[in-house]
MARBA-3410 file (N, C-alpha, C, O; in Angstrom, 1 decimal):
166
0.9,-1.2,0.0,0.0,0.0,0.0,0.9,1.2,0.0,1.8,1.4,0.8 ~ 0.7,2.2,-0.9,1.5,3.4,-1.0,1.4,4.2,0.3,0.4,4.2,1.0 ~ 2.5,4.9,0.6,2.6,5.7,1.8,1.5,6.8,1.8,1.0,7.1,2.9 ~ 1.2,7.4,0.7,0.2,8.4,0.6,-1.2,7.9,1.1,-1.9,8.6,1.8 ~ -1.5,6.7,0.6,-2.8,6.1,1.0,-2.8,5.8,2.5,-3.8,6.0,3.2
-1.7,5.3,3.0,-1.6,5.0,4.5,-1.8,6.3,5.3,-2.5,6.3,6.3 ~ -1.1,7.3,4.8,-1.3,8.6,5.5,-2.7,9.1,5.5,-3.2,9.7,6.5 ~ -3.3,9.0,4.3,-4.7,9.5,4.2,-5.6,8.7,5.1,-6.5,9.3,5.8 ~ -5.5,7.4,5.2,-6.3,6.5,6.0,-6.0,6.8,7.5,-7.0,6.8,8.3 ~ -4.8,7.1,7.9,-4.5,7.4,9.2,-5.1,8.8,9.6,-5.6,8.9,10.7
-5.1,9.7,8.7,-5.8,11.0,9.0,-7.3,10.8,9.2,-7.8,11.4,10.1 ~ -7.9,10.0,8.3,-9.3,9.7,8.5,-9.6,9.1,9.9,-10.6,9.5,10.5 ~ -8.8,8.2,10.3,-9.0,7.5,11.5,-8.9,8.5,12.7,-9.6,8.5,13.6 ~ -7.9,9.4,12.6,-7.7,10.4,13.7,-8.9,11.3,13.7,-9.4,11.7,14.8 ~ -9.4,11.7,12.5,-10.6,12.6,12.5,-11.8,11.9,13.1,-12.6,12.5,13.9
-12.0,10.6,12.8,-13.1,9.8,13.4,-13.0,9.7,14.9,-14.0,9.8,15.6 ~ -11.8,9.4,15.4,-11.6,9.3,16.8,-11.9,10.6,17.5,-12.5,10.6,18.5 ~ -11.4,11.7,16.9,-11.7,13.0,17.5,-13.2,13.3,17.5,-13.7,13.9,18.4 ~ -13.8,12.9,16.4,-15.3,13.1,16.3,-16.0,12.3,17.4,-17.0,12.8,17.9 ~ -15.6,11.1,17.6,-16.2,10.3,18.6,-16.1,10.9,20.0,-17.1,10.9,20.8
-15.0,11.5,20.3,-14.8,12.2,21.6,-15.7,13.4,21.7,-16.1,13.7,22.9 ~ -16.1,14.1,20.6,-16.9,15.3,20.7,-18.4,14.9,20.7,-19.2,15.8,21.0 ~ -18.7,13.6,20.5,-20.1,13.2,20.5,-20.7,13.1,21.9,-20.0,12.7,22.8 ~ -22.0,13.4,22.1,-22.6,13.2,23.4,-22.9,11.7,23.6,-22.9,10.9,22.7 ~ -23.0,11.4,24.9,-23.3,10.0,25.3,-22.4,9.6,26.4,-21.3,10.1,26.6
-22.9,8.7,27.2,-22.1,8.2,28.4,-21.2,7.1,28.0,-20.1,6.9,28.6 ~ -21.6,6.3,27.0,-20.7,5.1,26.6,-20.1,5.4,25.3,-20.6,6.1,24.5 ~ -19.0,4.7,25.0,-18.4,4.7,23.7,-19.3,4.2,22.6,-19.3,4.8,21.5 ~ -20.1,3.2,22.9,-21.0,2.7,22.0,-22.0,3.8,21.5,-22.3,3.9,20.3 ~ -22.6,4.5,22.5,-23.6,5.6,22.2,-22.9,6.7,21.3,-23.5,7.2,20.4
-21.7,7.0,21.7,-20.9,8.1,21.0,-20.7,7.7,19.5,-20.9,8.5,18.6 ~ -20.4,6.4,19.3,-20.2,5.9,18.0,-21.5,5.9,17.2,-21.4,6.2,16.0 ~ -22.6,5.5,17.8,-23.9,5.6,17.1,-24.2,7.0,16.7,-24.6,7.2,15.5 ~ -24.0,8.0,17.5,-24.3,9.3,17.2,-23.3,9.8,16.0,-23.8,10.4,15.1 ~ -22.1,9.4,16.1,-21.1,9.8,15.1,-21.5,9.2,13.7,-21.5,9.9,12.7
-21.9,7.9,13.7,-22.3,7.3,12.5,-23.5,8.0,11.8,-23.5,8.2,10.6 ~ -24.5,8.3,12.7,-25.6,9.1,12.1,-25.2,10.4,11.6,-25.7,10.8,10.5 ~ -24.4,11.1,12.3,-23.9,12.4,11.8,-23.1,12.4,10.6,-23.2,13.2,9.7 ~ -22.2,11.3,10.5,-21.4,11.1,9.3,-22.3,10.9,8.1,-22.1,11.3,7.0 ~ -23.4,10.1,8.3,-24.3,9.8,7.2,-25.0,11.1,6.8,-25.2,11.3,5.6
-25.4,11.9,7.7,-26.0,13.2,7.3,-25.0,14.1,6.6,-25.4,14.7,5.6 ~ -23.7,14.1,7.0,-22.7,14.9,6.3,-22.5,14.4,4.9,-22.4,15.2,3.9 ~ -22.4,13.1,4.7,-22.3,12.5,3.4,-23.5,12.8,2.5,-23.3,13.0,1.3 ~ -24.6,12.8,3.1,-25.9,13.1,2.4,-25.8,14.6,1.9,-26.1,14.8,0.7 ~ -25.3,15.5,2.7,-25.2,16.9,2.3,-24.2,17.0,1.2,-24.4,17.7,0.3
-23.1,16.3,1.3,-22.0,16.4,0.3,-22.6,15.8,-1.1,-22.2,16.4,-2.1 ~ -23.4,14.8,-1.0,-23.9,14.2,-2.2,-25.0,15.1,-2.8,-25.3,14.9,-4.0 ~ -25.7,15.9,-2.1,-26.8,16.7,-2.5,-26.5,18.2,-2.3,-27.4,19.0,-1.9 ~ -25.3,18.6,-2.6,-24.9,20.0,-2.3,-25.7,21.0,-3.1,-25.9,22.1,-2.6 ~ -26.2,20.7,-4.3,-26.9,21.6,-5.0,-28.4,21.7,-4.7,-29.1,22.7,-5.1
-28.8,20.8,-3.9,-30.3,20.8,-3.5,-30.5,21.7,-2.3,-29.6,22.1,-1.6 ~ -31.8,22.0,-2.1,-32.2,22.8,-0.9,-32.0,22.0,0.3,-32.4,20.8,0.4 ~ -31.5,22.6,1.3,-31.3,21.9,2.6,-32.5,22.2,3.6,-32.8,23.4,3.8 ~ -33.0,21.2,4.1,-34.1,21.3,5.1,-33.5,20.6,6.3,-33.4,19.3,6.3 ~ -33.2,21.3,7.4,-32.6,20.7,8.6,-33.5,19.7,9.2,-33.1,18.7,9.7
-34.8,20.0,9.2,-35.8,19.1,9.7,-35.8,17.7,9.1,-35.8,16.7,9.7 ~ -35.7,17.7,7.7,-35.6,16.5,7.0,-34.3,15.7,7.3,-34.3,14.5,7.5 ~ -33.2,16.5,7.4,-31.9,15.8,7.7,-31.9,15.3,9.1,-31.4,14.2,9.3 ~ -32.5,16.0,10.0,-32.6,15.5,11.4,-33.4,14.3,11.5,-33.1,13.4,12.2 ~ -34.5,14.3,10.7,-35.4,13.1,10.7,-34.7,11.9,10.2,-34.9,10.8,10.7
-33.8,12.1,9.2,-33.0,11.0,8.6,-32.1,10.3,9.7,-31.8,9.2,9.7 ~ -31.7,11.2,10.7,-30.8,10.7,11.7,-31.6,10.3,13.0,-31.0,9.9,14.0 ~ -32.9,10.5,13.0,-33.7,10.2,14.1,-33.4,11.1,15.3,-33.3,10.7,16.5 ~ -33.1,12.4,15.0,-32.9,13.4,16.0,-33.9,14.5,15.8,-34.5,14.7,14.7 ~ -34.1,15.3,16.8,-34.9,16.5,16.7,-34.0,17.5,15.9,-32.8,17.5,16.0
-34.7,18.5,15.2,-33.9,19.5,14.5,-32.9,20.3,15.4,-31.8,20.6,15.0 ~ -33.4,20.6,16.6,-32.6,21.3,17.6,-31.3,20.5,18.0,-30.2,21.0,17.9 ~ -31.6,19.2,18.3,-30.5,18.4,18.8,-29.5,18.1,17.6,-28.3,18.1,17.8 ~ -30.1,17.9,16.4,-29.2,17.6,15.2,-28.3,18.8,15.0,-27.1,18.6,14.8 ~ -28.9,20.0,15.0,-28.1,21.2,14.8,-27.0,21.4,15.8,-25.8,21.7,15.5
-27.3,21.1,17.1,-26.4,21.3,18.2,-25.2,20.3,18.0,-24.1,20.6,18.2 ~ -25.5,19.0,17.7,-24.5,18.0,17.5,-23.7,18.2,16.3,-22.5,18.1,16.3 ~ -24.3,18.6,15.2,-23.6,18.9,14.0,-22.5,20.0,14.2,-21.4,19.9,13.8 ~ -23.0,21.1,14.9,-22.0,22.2,15.2,-20.9,21.7,16.1,-19.8,22.1,15.9 ~ -21.2,20.9,17.1,-20.2,20.4,18.0,-19.2,19.5,17.3,-18.0,19.5,17.6
-19.6,18.7,16.3,-18.7,17.8,15.6,-17.9,18.5,14.6,-16.7,18.3,14.5 ~ -18.5,19.4,13.8,-17.8,19.9,12.6,-17.5,21.4,12.8,-16.8,22.0,11.9 ~ -17.9,22.0,13.9,-17.5,23.4,14.1,-18.2,24.4,13.3,-17.8,25.6,13.1 ~ -19.3,24.0,12.6,-20.1,24.8,11.7,-21.5,24.2,11.7,-21.7,23.0,11.8 ~ -22.5,25.1,11.5,-23.9,24.6,11.4,-24.2,24.0,10.1,-23.4,24.2,9.1
-25.2,23.2,10.0,-25.5,22.5,8.8,-25.9,23.4,7.6,-25.5,23.1,6.5 ~ -26.5,24.5,7.9,-26.8,25.5,6.8,-25.5,26.1,6.3,-25.4,26.2,5.0 ~ -24.6,26.5,7.1,-23.3,27.1,6.7,-22.5,26.0,6.0,-21.8,26.3,5.0 ~ -22.5,24.8,6.5,-21.8,23.7,5.8,-22.3,23.5,4.4,-21.5,23.4,3.4 ~ -23.6,23.5,4.2,-24.2,23.3,2.9,-23.9,24.5,2.0,-23.6,24.3,0.8
-23.9,25.7,2.5,-23.5,26.9,1.7,-22.1,26.8,1.3,-21.7,27.1,0.1 ~ -21.2,26.3,2.1,-19.8,26.2,1.8,-19.6,25.1,0.7,-18.7,25.3,-0.2 ~ -20.3,24.0,0.8,-20.2,23.0,-0.2,-20.7,23.5,-1.5,-20.0,23.2,-2.6 ~ -21.7,24.3,-1.6,-22.2,24.8,-2.8,-21.2,25.8,-3.4,-21.0,25.8,-4.6 ~ -20.6,26.6,-2.6,-19.6,27.5,-3.1,-18.3,26.8,-3.6,-17.7,27.2,-4.5
-17.9,25.7,-2.9,-16.8,24.9,-3.3,-17.1,24.2,-4.7,-16.2,24.2,-5.6 ~ -18.3,23.8,-4.8,-18.8,23.2,-6.1,-18.7,24.3,-7.2,-18.3,24.0,-8.3 ~ -19.1,25.5,-6.9,-19.0,26.6,-7.8,-17.6,26.9,-8.3,-17.3,27.1,-9.4 ~ -16.7,26.8,-7.3,-15.3,27.0,-7.6,-14.8,26.0,-8.6,-14.0,26.3,-9.5 ~ -15.1,24.7,-8.4,-14.7,23.7,-9.3,-15.3,23.9,-10.7,-14.6,23.7,-11.6
-16.6,24.3,-10.7,-17.1,24.5,-12.0,-16.5,25.7,-12.7,-16.3,25.7,-14.0 ~ -16.2,26.7,-12.0,-15.6,27.9,-12.6,-14.2,27.6,-13.1,-13.8,28.2,-14.2 ~ -13.5,26.8,-12.5,-12.1,26.5,-12.9,-12.0,25.3,-13.9,-10.9,25.1,-14.5 ~ -13.1,24.6,-14.1,-13.0,23.4,-15.0,-13.9,23.4,-16.1,-13.8,22.6,-17.0 ~ -14.8,24.4,-16.2,-15.8,24.5,-17.3,-15.8,25.9,-17.8,-15.3,26.8,-17.3
-16.5,26.0,-18.9,-16.7,27.4,-19.5,-18.2,27.8,-19.4,-18.7,28.7,-20.1 ~ -18.9,27.2,-18.5,-20.3,27.5,-18.3,-20.4,29.0,-17.8,-19.6,29.5,-17.1 ~ -21.5,29.7,-18.3,-21.7,31.1,-17.8,-21.9,31.1,-16.3,-22.4,30.1,-15.7 ~ -21.6,32.1,-15.7,-21.7,32.3,-14.2,-23.1,32.1,-13.7,-23.4,31.5,-12.7 ~ -24.1,32.6,-14.5,-25.5,32.4,-14.1,-25.9,30.9,-14.1,-26.6,30.5,-13.3
-25.4,30.1,-15.1,-25.7,28.7,-15.1,-25.0,28.0,-13.9,-25.5,27.0,-13.4 ~ -23.8,28.4,-13.6,-23.1,27.8,-12.5,-23.8,28.1,-11.2,-24.0,27.2,-10.3 ~ -24.3,29.3,-11.0,-25.1,29.7,-9.8,-26.3,28.8,-9.7,-26.6,28.3,-8.6 ~ -27.0,28.5,-10.8,-28.2,27.7,-10.8,-27.8,26.2,-10.5,-28.5,25.5,-9.8 ~ -26.7,25.8,-11.1,-26.2,24.4,-10.9,-25.8,24.1,-9.4,-25.8,23.0,-9.0
-25.4,25.2,-8.7,-25.0,25.1,-7.3,-26.2,25.3,-6.4,-25.9,25.4,-5.2 ~ -27.4,25.4,-6.9,-28.5,25.5,-6.0,-28.9,26.9,-5.6,-29.7,27.1,-4.7 ~ -28.4,27.9,-6.2,-28.7,29.3,-5.9,-29.9,29.7,-6.8,-29.8,29.6,-8.1 ~ -31.0,30.1,-6.3,-32.2,30.5,-7.0,-32.0,31.8,-7.7,-32.6,32.1,-8.8 ~ -31.1,32.7,-7.2,-31.0,34.0,-7.7,-29.5,34.3,-7.9,-28.7,34.1,-7.0
-29.1,34.7,-9.1,-27.7,35.0,-9.4,-27.1,36.1,-8.5,-25.9,36.1,-8.2 ~ -27.9,37.0,-8.0,-27.4,38.0,-7.1,-27.0,37.5,-5.8,-26.0,37.9,-5.2 ~ -27.8,36.5,-5.3,-27.5,35.9,-4.0,-26.2,35.1,-4.1,-25.4,35.0,-3.2 ~ -26.0,34.4,-5.3,-24.8,33.7,-5.5,-23.6,34.7,-5.5,-22.6,34.4,-4.9 ~ -23.8,35.8,-6.2,-22.7,36.8,-6.3,-22.3,37.3,-4.9,-21.1,37.4,-4.6
-23.3,37.6,-4.1,-23.0,38.1,-2.8,-22.3,37.1,-1.9,-21.3,37.3,-1.3 ~ -22.8,35.8,-2.0,-22.2,34.7,-1.2,-20.8,34.4,-1.7,-19.9,34.2,-0.8 ~ -20.6,34.4,-3.0,-19.3,34.1,-3.5,-18.3,35.2,-3.1,-17.1,34.9,-2.7 ~ -18.7,36.4,-3.2,-17.8,37.5,-2.9,-17.4,37.5,-1.4,-16.3,37.8,-1.0 ~ -18.4,37.3,-0.6,-18.2,37.2,0.9,-17.3,36.1,1.2,-16.4,36.3,2.1
-17.3,35.0,0.6,-16.5,33.8,0.9,-15.1,34.0,0.3,-14.1,33.6,1.0 ~ -15.0,34.4,-0.9,-13.7,34.4,-1.6,-13.1,35.8,-1.8,-11.9,35.9,-2.2 ~ -13.8,36.9,-1.5,-13.2,38.2,-1.6,-13.1,38.7,-3.0,-12.4,39.7,-3.3 ~ -13.7,38.0,-3.9,-13.7,38.4,-5.4,-15.0,37.9,-6.0,-15.7,37.0,-5.5 ~ -15.3,38.4,-7.2,-16.4,37.9,-7.9,-16.1,36.6,-8.6,-14.9,36.2,-8.6
-17.1,35.9,-9.0,-16.9,34.6,-9.7,-16.1,34.8,-11.0,-15.3,33.9,-11.3 ~ -16.4,35.9,-11.7,-15.7,36.1,-12.9,-14.2,36.3,-12.6,-13.3,35.8,-13.4 ~ -13.9,37.1,-11.6,-12.5,37.3,-11.2,-11.8,36.0,-10.8,-10.6,35.7,-11.2 ~ -12.6,35.2,-10.1,-12.0,33.9,-9.7,-11.7,33.0,-10.9,-10.6,32.4,-11.0 ~ -12.6,33.0,-11.9,-12.4,32.3,-13.1,-11.1,32.7,-13.8,-10.4,31.9,-14.4
-10.9,34.0,-13.9,-9.7,34.6,-14.5,-8.4,34.1,-13.8,-7.4,33.9,-14.5 ~ -8.4,34.0,-12.5,-7.3,33.6,-11.7,-7.0,32.1,-11.8,-5.9,31.6,-11.5 ~ -8.0,31.3,-12.1,-7.9,29.9,-12.2,-8.2,29.4,-13.6,-9.4,29.3,-14.0 ~ -7.2,29.1,-14.4,-7.4,28.7,-15.8,-8.3,27.5,-15.9,-8.3,26.6,-15.1 ~ -8.9,27.4,-17.1,-9.8,26.3,-17.4,-8.9,25.0,-17.6,-7.7,25.1,-17.9
-9.6,23.9,-17.5,-8.9,22.7,-17.8,-8.8,21.8,-16.5,-8.6,22.4,-15.4 ~ -8.8,20.6,-16.7,-8.7,19.6,-15.6,-7.3,19.0,-15.7,-6.9,18.4,-16.7 ~ -6.5,19.2,-14.6,-5.2,18.6,-14.6,-5.2,17.3,-13.9,-6.2,17.0,-13.3 ~ -4.2,16.5,-14.0,-4.1,15.2,-13.4,-4.3,15.3,-11.9,-4.9,14.5,-11.3 ~ -3.7,16.3,-11.3,-3.8,16.5,-9.9,-5.3,16.8,-9.4,-5.7,16.4,-8.4
-6.0,17.6,-10.3,-7.4,17.9,-9.9,-8.2,16.6,-10.0,-9.2,16.5,-9.2 ~ -7.9,15.7,-10.9,-8.7,14.5,-11.0,-8.5,13.6,-9.7,-9.5,13.0,-9.3 ~ -7.3,13.7,-9.1,-7.1,12.9,-7.9,-7.7,13.6,-6.7,-8.1,12.9,-5.8 ~ -7.7,14.9,-6.7,-8.2,15.7,-5.6,-9.3,16.7,-6.1,-8.9,17.8,-6.4 ~ -10.5,16.3,-6.2,-11.5,17.1,-6.7,-11.8,18.4,-5.9,-12.4,19.3,-6.4
-11.3,18.4,-4.7,-11.6,19.6,-3.9,-10.6,20.7,-4.2,-10.7,21.8,-3.7 ~ -9.6,20.4,-5.0,-8.5,21.3,-5.3,-7.6,21.4,-4.2,-8.0,21.6,-3.0 ~ -6.3,21.4,-4.4,-5.3,21.4,-3.3,-5.4,22.6,-2.4,-5.1,22.5,-1.2 ~ -5.9,23.7,-2.9,-6.0,24.9,-2.1,-7.2,24.9,-1.2,-7.3,25.8,-0.3 ~ -8.2,24.0,-1.5,-9.4,24.1,-0.7,-9.5,22.9,0.2,-9.0,21.8,-0.1
-10.1,23.1,1.4,-10.3,22.1,2.3,-11.8,21.8,2.4,-12.6,22.6,1.9 ~ -12.2,20.7,2.9,-13.6,20.4,3.2,-14.1,21.5,4.2,-13.3,21.9,5.0 ~ -15.4,21.9,4.1,-15.9,22.9,5.0,-15.6,22.6,6.5,-15.3,23.5,7.2 ~ -15.8,21.4,6.9,-15.6,21.1,8.3,-14.1,21.2,8.7,-13.8,21.5,9.9 ~ -13.2,21.0,7.8,-11.8,21.2,8.1,-11.4,22.7,8.1,-10.6,23.1,9.0
-12.1,23.5,7.3,-11.9,24.9,7.4,-12.3,25.5,8.7,-11.6,26.3,9.3 ~ -13.4,25.0,9.2,-14.0,25.5,10.5,-13.0,25.1,11.6,-12.8,25.9,12.5 ~ -12.5,23.9,11.6,-11.7,23.4,12.7,-10.3,24.1,12.6,-9.7,24.3,13.7 ~ -9.8,24.4,11.4,-8.5,25.0,11.3,-8.5,26.5,11.4,-7.4,27.1,11.4 ~ -9.7,27.1,11.5,-9.8,28.5,11.7,-9.8,29.3,10.4,-9.7,30.5,10.4
-9.8,28.6,9.2,-9.9,29.3,7.9,-11.2,29.9,7.6,-11.4,30.5,6.6
END
């Protein structure tokens, strides 16, 4: 097994261990159950980044109340589920801006923004520049490195950004 893969798996294990410690519950078994439910919710969010997020539906998938779900999600990932979903949508927009020639309005729609103006405001607030400026700074085309790391080397997952203070 290559060293890079071992390192990646070790990092994932450390993250899961740390997540287990942040979960509520008196026993390790209960903490793991909560973590598995929350990981499932996070993966659902990642797979449906362009769709509308309803915290109540996500909480129901985990068999938690919306209040408890939001509280645990924030404790685990350092960010609320709404903010997490917004960051996922903006990360998807960055990938589309740097790898396609789609118009910015189509990218905003593909990332789940109903209004191009709200997309522009959110993008500028997150990245400090417009989507068009971002596209100019990041040339089109998919490199071999991007195929291996679709998040782009400069970008972290939203929960890693929250934990690292970015």
